[in-house]
BAGUDO-642957 format. One record per atom (N, C-alpha, C): x, y, z; residue number from 1; atom name; residue in three letters. Coordinates in steps of 0.001 Angstrom, whole numbers. Example, Ala and Ser with C-alpha at 12.3 -4.5 7.8 and 13.67 -1.06 7.14 Angstrom:
<rs>
east 13190; north -5690; up 7800; seq 1; atom N; type ala;
east 12300; north -4500; up 7800; seq 1; atom CA; type ala;
east 13200; north -3300; up 7800; seq 1; atom C; type ala;
east 12850; north -2250; up 7080; seq 2; atom N; type ser;
east 13670; north -1060; up 7140; seq 2; atom CA; type ser;
east 12900; north 30; up 7870; seq 2; atom C; type ser;
</rs>
This chain:
<rs>
east 96836; north 24204; up 274407; seq 1; atom N; type unk;
east 95447; north 24607; up 274550; seq 1; atom CA; type unk;
east 95375; north 25591; up 275718; seq 1; atom C; type unk;
east 94826; north 26773; up 275463; seq 2; atom N; type unk;
east 94746; north 27802; up 276490; seq 2; atom CA; type unk;
east 93351; north 27972; up 277071; seq 2; atom C; type unk;
east 92334; north 27527; up 276354; seq 3; atom N; type unk;
east 90972; north 27731; up 276834; seq 3; atom CA; type unk;
east 90213; north 26418; up 276779; seq 3; atom C; type unk;
east 89313; north 26268; up 277728; seq 4; atom N; type unk;
east 88490; north 25065; up 277822; seq 4; atom CA; type unk;
east 87038; north 25502; up 277703; seq 4; atom C; type unk;
east 86245; north 24851; up 276853; seq 5; atom N; type unk;
east 84825; north 25214; up 276767; seq 5; atom CA; type unk;
east 84154; north 25121; up 278138; seq 5; atom C; type unk;
east 83283; north 26060; up 278415; seq 6; atom N; type unk;
east 82616; north 26138; up 279710; seq 6; atom CA; type unk;
east 81933; north 24822; up 280068; seq 6; atom C; type unk;
east 81236; north 24231; up 279090; seq 7; atom N; type unk;
east 80516; north 22992; up 279394; seq 7; atom CA; type unk;
east 81484; north 21869; up 279766; seq 7; atom C; type unk;
east 82692; north 21858; up 279179; seq 8; atom N; type unk;
east 83690; north 20849; up 279529; seq 8; atom CA; type unk;
east 84255; north 21098; up 280930; seq 8; atom C; type unk;
east 84502; north 22356; up 281248; seq 9; atom N; type unk;
east 85010; north 22695; up 282575; seq 9; atom CA; type unk;
east 83981; north 22348; up 283650; seq 9; atom C; type unk;
east 82710; north 22645; up 283385; seq 10; atom N; type unk;
east 81648; north 22317; up 284346; seq 10; atom CA; type unk;
east 81538; north 20806; up 284528; seq 10; atom C; type unk;
east 81641; north 20048; up 283435; seq 11; atom N; type unk;
east 81586; north 18582; up 283532; seq 11; atom CA; type unk;
east 82766; north 18064; up 284347; seq 11; atom C; type unk;
east 83965; north 18595; up 284085; seq 12; atom N; type unk;
east 85148; north 18172; up 284843; seq 12; atom CA; type unk;
east 84956; north 18429; up 286331; seq 12; atom C; type unk;
east 84410; north 19596; up 286650; seq 13; atom N; type unk;
east 84151; north 19918; up 288052; seq 13; atom CA; type unk;
east 83183; north 18951; up 288693; seq 13; atom C; type unk;
east 82151; north 18561; up 287951; seq 14; atom N; type unk;
east 81172; north 17624; up 288516; seq 14; atom CA; type unk;
east 81799; north 16258; up 288765; seq 14; atom C; type unk;
east 82732; north 15850; up 287910; seq 15; atom N; type unk;
east 83413; north 14566; up 288104; seq 15; atom CA; type unk;
east 84384; north 14643; up 289285; seq 15; atom C; type unk;
east 85167; north 15712; up 289345; seq 16; atom N; type unk;
east 86136; north 15869; up 290426; seq 16; atom CA; type unk;
east 85463; north 16039; up 291782; seq 16; atom C; type unk;
east 84271; north 16625; up 291800; seq 17; atom N; type unk;
east 83553; north 16838; up 293054; seq 17; atom CA; type unk;
east 83156; north 15524; up 293715; seq 17; atom C; type unk;
east 83181; north 14444; up 292960; seq 18; atom N; type unk;
east 82841; north 13140; up 293523; seq 18; atom CA; type unk;
east 83977; north 12564; up 294375; seq 18; atom C; type unk;
east 85171; north 13147; up 294257; seq 19; atom N; type unk;
east 86300; north 12696; up 295062; seq 19; atom CA; type unk;
east 86231; north 13324; up 296453; seq 19; atom C; type unk;
east 86446; north 12516; up 297461; seq 20; atom N; type unk;
east 86473; north 13047; up 298824; seq 20; atom CA; type unk;
east 87864; north 13609; up 299123; seq 20; atom C; type unk;
east 87959; north 14417; up 300169; seq 21; atom N; type unk;
east 89261; north 14923; up 300591; seq 21; atom CA; type unk;
east 90196; north 13765; up 300927; seq 21; atom C; type unk;
east 89659; north 12720; up 301536; seq 22; atom N; type unk;
east 90492; north 11553; up 301866; seq 22; atom CA; type unk;
east 91038; north 10882; up 300610; seq 22; atom C; type unk;
east 90243; north 10811; up 299561; seq 23; atom N; type unk;
east 90725; north 10231; up 298305; seq 23; atom CA; type unk;
east 91829; north 11098; up 297692; seq 23; atom C; type unk;
east 91650; north 12415; up 297751; seq 24; atom N; type unk;
east 92709; north 13312; up 297263; seq 24; atom CA; type unk;
east 93976; north 13134; up 298093; seq 24; atom C; type unk;
east 93833; north 13059; up 299423; seq 25; atom N; type unk;
east 94989; north 12843; up 300303; seq 25; atom CA; type unk;
east 95709; north 11545; up 299957; seq 25; atom C; type unk;
east 94940; north 10471; up 299786; seq 26; atom N; type unk;
east 95539; north 9176; up 299453; seq 26; atom CA; type unk;
east 96329; north 9249; up 298149; seq 26; atom C; type unk;
east 95772; north 9944; up 297172; seq 27; atom N; type unk;
east 96441; north 10084; up 295876; seq 27; atom CA; type unk;
east 97758; north 10837; up 296025; seq 27; atom C; type unk;
east 97711; north 11926; up 296762; seq 28; atom N; type unk;
east 98909; north 12745; up 296937; seq 28; atom CA; type unk;
east 99956; north 12032; up 297790; seq 28; atom C; type unk;
east 99518; north 11308; up 298817; seq 29; atom N; type unk;
east 100458; north 10516; up 299623; seq 29; atom CA; type unk;
east 101130; north 9437; up 298779; seq 29; atom C; type unk;
east 100335; north 8789; up 297926; seq 30; atom N; type unk;
east 100880; north 7746; up 297053; seq 30; atom CA; type unk;
east 101905; north 8326; up 296081; seq 30; atom C; type unk;
east 101754; north 9598; up 295749; seq 31; atom N; type unk;
east 102701; north 10270; up 294857; seq 31; atom CA; type unk;
east 103955; north 10726; up 295602; seq 31; atom C; type unk;
east 103963; north 10540; up 296922; seq 32; atom N; type unk;
east 105155; north 10848; up 297697; seq 32; atom CA; type unk;
east 105201; north 12211; up 298349; seq 32; atom C; type unk;
east 104077; north 12934; up 298360; seq 33; atom N; type unk;
east 104061; north 14255; up 298991; seq 33; atom CA; type unk;
east 104003; north 14121; up 300515; seq 33; atom C; type unk;
east 104666; north 15056; up 301206; seq 34; atom N; type unk;
east 104618; north 15050; up 302675; seq 34; atom CA; type unk;
east 103257; north 15570; up 303141; seq 34; atom C; type unk;
east 102994; north 15433; up 304448; seq 35; atom N; type unk;
east 101669; north 15781; up 304983; seq 35; atom CA; type unk;
east 101322; north 17260; up 304781; seq 35; atom C; type unk;
east 102272; north 18145; up 305009; seq 36; atom N; type unk;
east 102010; north 19585; up 304867; seq 36; atom CA; type unk;
east 101657; north 19934; up 303422; seq 36; atom C; type unk;
east 102450; north 19449; up 302487; seq 37; atom N; type unk;
east 102193; north 19720; up 301072; seq 37; atom CA; type unk;
east 100877; north 19094; up 300636; seq 37; atom C; type unk;
east 100611; north 17886; up 301113; seq 38; atom N; type unk;
east 99358; north 17208; up 300785; seq 38; atom CA; type unk;
east 98169; north 18042; up 301217; seq 38; atom C; type unk;
east 98196; north 18553; up 302444; seq 39; atom N; type unk;
east 97076; north 19359; up 302943; seq 39; atom CA; type unk;
east 96915; north 20645; up 302148; seq 39; atom C; type unk;
east 98022; north 21251; up 301742; seq 40; atom N; type unk;
east 97940; north 22466; up 300926; seq 40; atom CA; type unk;
east 97279; north 22164; up 299582; seq 40; atom C; type unk;
east 97680; north 21058; up 298975; seq 41; atom N; type unk;
east 97075; north 20678; up 297695; seq 41; atom CA; type unk;
east 95595; north 20323; up 297847; seq 41; atom C; type unk;
east 95232; north 19636; up 298908; seq 42; atom N; type unk;
east 93828; north 19262; up 299114; seq 42; atom CA; type unk;
east 92972; north 20521; up 299242; seq 42; atom C; type unk;
east 93443; north 21514; up 299989; seq 43; atom N; type unk;
east 92694; north 22779; up 300123; seq 43; atom CA; type unk;
east 92582; north 23492; up 298771; seq 43; atom C; type unk;
east 93694; north 23569; up 298059; seq 44; atom N; type unk;
east 93708; north 24259; up 296768; seq 44; atom CA; type unk;
east 92833; north 23539; up 295750; seq 44; atom C; type unk;
east 92970; north 22224; up 295665; seq 45; atom N; type unk;
east 92140; north 21456; up 294733; seq 45; atom CA; type unk;
east 90660; north 21596; up 295072; seq 45; atom C; type unk;
east 90320; north 21560; up 296350; seq 46; atom N; type unk;
east 88925; north 21725; up 296759; seq 46; atom CA; type unk;
east 88360; north 23062; up 296310; seq 46; atom C; type unk;
east 89162; north 24111; up 296473; seq 47; atom N; type unk;
east 88716; north 25448; up 296045; seq 47; atom CA; type unk;
east 88540; north 25519; up 294529; seq 47; atom C; type unk;
east 89451; north 24921; up 293793; seq 48; atom N; type unk;
east 89347; north 24933; up 292329; seq 48; atom CA; type unk;
east 88149; north 24118; up 291850; seq 48; atom C; type unk;
east 87903; north 23003; up 292500; seq 49; atom N; type unk;
east 86743; north 22173; up 292140; seq 49; atom CA; type unk;
east 85449; north 22953; up 292380; seq 49; atom C; type unk;
east 85388; north 23683; up 293493; seq 50; atom N; type unk;
east 84205; north 24506; up 293765; seq 50; atom CA; type unk;
east 84028; north 25581; up 292696; seq 50; atom C; type unk;
east 85132; north 26163; up 292233; seq 51; atom N; type unk;
east 85052; north 27167; up 291166; seq 51; atom CA; type unk;
east 84471; north 26555; up 289890; seq 51; atom C; type unk;
east 84933; north 25366; up 289547; seq 52; atom N; type unk;
east 84409; north 24688; up 288357; seq 52; atom CA; type unk;
east 82923; north 24404; up 288502; seq 52; atom C; type unk;
east 82505; north 24023; up 289702; seq 53; atom N; type unk;
east 81094; north 23704; up 289916; seq 53; atom CA; type unk;
east 80211; north 24943; up 289918; seq 53; atom C; type unk;
east 80772; north 26104; up 290203; seq 54; atom N; type unk;
east 79984; north 27339; up 290105; seq 54; atom CA; type unk;
east 79595; north 27609; up 288660; seq 54; atom C; type unk;
east 80422; north 27178; up 287716; seq 55; atom N; type unk;
east 80075; north 27347; up 286298; seq 55; atom CA; type unk;
east 78755; north 26662; up 285983; seq 55; atom C; type unk;
east 78590; north 25478; up 286538; seq 56; atom N; type unk;
east 77373; north 24692; up 286306; seq 56; atom CA; type unk;
east 76166; north 25401; up 286905; seq 56; atom C; type unk;
east 76387; north 26106; up 288010; seq 57; atom N; type unk;
east 75286; north 26732; up 288732; seq 57; atom CA; type unk;
east 74898; north 28112; up 288196; seq 57; atom C; type unk;
east 75744; north 28703; up 287334; seq 58; atom N; type unk;
east 75422; north 30021; up 286781; seq 58; atom CA; type unk;
east 74232; north 29920; up 285837; seq 58; atom C; type unk;
east 73598; north 31024; up 285616; seq 59; atom N; type unk;
east 72438; north 31077; up 284717; seq 59; atom CA; type unk;
east 72924; north 31245; up 283286; seq 59; atom C; type unk;
east 73330; north 30157; up 282638; seq 60; atom N; type unk;
east 73839; north 30215; up 281270; seq 60; atom CA; type unk;
east 72682; north 30249; up 280288; seq 60; atom C; type unk;
east 72902; north 30873; up 279124; seq 61; atom N; type unk;
east 71881; north 30916; up 278091; seq 61; atom CA; type unk;
east 72549; north 30714; up 276733; seq 61; atom C; type unk;
east 71785; north 30227; up 275780; seq 62; atom N; type unk;
east 72322; north 29979; up 274444; seq 62; atom CA; type unk;
east 72598; north 31297; up 273733; seq 62; atom C; type unk;
east 73646; north 31312; up 272918; seq 63; atom N; type unk;
east 73979; north 32476; up 272101; seq 63; atom CA; type unk;
east 73199; north 32361; up 270802; seq 63; atom C; type unk;
east 72428; north 33397; up 270432; seq 64; atom N; type unk;
east 71667; north 33340; up 269183; seq 64; atom CA; type unk;
east 72573; north 33040; up 267996; seq 64; atom C; type unk;
east 72110; north 32142; up 267119; seq 65; atom N; type unk;
east 72859; north 31811; up 265925; seq 65; atom CA; type unk;
east 73927; north 30749; up 266111; seq 65; atom C; type unk;
east 74010; north 30150; up 267303; seq 66; atom N; type unk;
east 74991; north 29100; up 267540; seq 66; atom CA; type unk;
east 74275; north 27836; up 267960; seq 66; atom C; type unk;
east 75008; north 26766; up 268069; seq 67; atom N; type unk;
east 74419; north 25509; up 268519; seq 67; atom CA; type unk;
east 73870; north 25688; up 269928; seq 67; atom C; type unk;
east 72824; north 24966; up 270250; seq 68; atom N; type unk;
east 72171; north 25111; up 271555; seq 68; atom CA; type unk;
east 73122; north 24831; up 272705; seq 68; atom C; type unk;
east 74141; north 23997; up 272482; seq 69; atom N; type unk;
east 75051; north 23684; up 273582; seq 69; atom CA; type unk;
east 76157; north 24722; up 273764; seq 69; atom C; type unk;
east 76164; north 25775; up 272962; seq 70; atom N; type unk;
east 77138; north 26847; up 273133; seq 70; atom CA; type unk;
east 76543; north 27897; up 274057; seq 70; atom C; type unk;
east 77175; north 28093; up 275178; seq 71; atom N; type unk;
east 76620; north 28979; up 276182; seq 71; atom CA; type unk;
east 77611; north 30059; up 276575; seq 71; atom C; type unk;
east 77085; north 31188; up 276991; seq 72; atom N; type unk;
east 77894; north 32267; up 277553; seq 72; atom CA; type unk;
east 77177; north 32806; up 278780; seq 72; atom C; type unk;
east 77910; north 33483; up 279612; seq 73; atom N; type unk;
east 77328; north 34097; up 280793; seq 73; atom CA; type unk;
east 76394; north 35209; up 280345; seq 73; atom C; type unk;
east 75259; north 35392; up 281013; seq 74; atom N; type unk;
east 74331; north 36457; up 280636; seq 74; atom CA; type unk;
east 75043; north 37805; up 280520; seq 74; atom C; type unk;
east 74747; north 38515; up 279421; seq 75; atom N; type unk;
east 75362; north 39811; up 279196; seq 75; atom CA; type unk;
east 76617; north 39756; up 278348; seq 75; atom C; type unk;
east 77162; north 38561; up 278138; seq 76; atom N; type unk;
east 78366; north 38406; up 277327; seq 76; atom CA; type unk;
east 77974; north 37894; up 275957; seq 76; atom C; type unk;
east 78318; north 38604; up 274920; seq 77; atom N; type unk;
east 77959; north 38190; up 273568; seq 77; atom CA; type unk;
east 79160; north 37712; up 272768; seq 77; atom C; type unk;
east 80366; north 37880; up 273287; seq 78; atom N; type unk;
east 81564; north 37488; up 272562; seq 78; atom CA; type unk;
east 81653; north 35977; up 272449; seq 78; atom C; type unk;
east 81987; north 35452; up 271265; seq 79; atom N; type unk;
east 82151; north 34006; up 271115; seq 79; atom CA; type unk;
east 83230; north 33458; up 272037; seq 79; atom C; type unk;
east 84226; north 34278; up 272385; seq 80; atom N; type unk;
east 85281; north 33810; up 273265; seq 80; atom CA; type unk;
east 84780; north 33533; up 274669; seq 80; atom C; type unk;
east 83642; north 34072; up 275049; seq 81; atom N; type unk;
east 83148; north 33872; up 276403; seq 81; atom CA; type unk;
east 82565; north 32482; up 276593; seq 81; atom C; type unk;
east 82589; north 31652; up 275543; seq 82; atom N; type unk;
east 82154; north 30267; up 275676; seq 82; atom CA; type unk;
east 83248; north 29418; up 276293; seq 82; atom C; type unk;
east 84406; north 29992; up 276536; seq 83; atom N; type unk;
east 85526; north 29267; up 277100; seq 83; atom CA; type unk;
east 85925; north 29902; up 278415; seq 83; atom C; type unk;
east 86589; north 29122; up 279230; seq 84; atom N; type unk;
east 87093; north 29629; up 280480; seq 84; atom CA; type unk;
east 88613; north 29585; up 280440; seq 84; atom C; type unk;
east 89240; north 30484; up 281163; seq 85; atom N; type unk;
east 90683; north 30510; up 281202; seq 85; atom CA; type unk;
east 91203; north 29318; up 281983; seq 85; atom C; type unk;
east 92319; north 28803; up 281552; seq 86; atom N; type unk;
east 92971; north 27720; up 282290; seq 86; atom CA; type unk;
east 94028; north 28358; up 283177; seq 86; atom C; type unk;
east 94659; north 27566; up 284000; seq 87; atom N; type unk;
east 95704; north 28064; up 284879; seq 87; atom CA; type unk;
east 96820; north 28774; up 284127; seq 87; atom C; type unk;
east 97082; north 28366; up 282880; seq 88; atom N; type unk;
east 98127; north 28995; up 282083; seq 88; atom CA; type unk;
east 97787; north 30425; up 281707; seq 88; atom C; type unk;
east 96478; north 30752; up 281697; seq 89; atom N; type unk;
east 96030; north 32093; up 281316; seq 89; atom CA; type unk;
east 96025; north 33058; up 282485; seq 89; atom C; type unk;
east 96101; north 32526; up 283672; seq 90; atom N; type unk;
east 95934; north 33367; up 284868; seq 90; atom CA; type unk;
east 97259; north 33846; up 285383; seq 90; atom C; type unk;
</rs>
């Protein structure tokens, strides 16, 4: 799977945003990562979570002729714009 629907990515971000940095640290420490690597991952994960949450905050609108839950960024009419790129696409 190369693309994730925007609404799914936004939902994932809202769920992940409930985790504190300390919870992320605990998870990474339990997985055996050293302190330096753990801190790098916590910063990176925090930034990615914020990116996902920006999707929720954008002014999305329904695409004419599609289900109401299908959204694209204003100005984008392509059906592909209902999905966001995953890390594999970048």
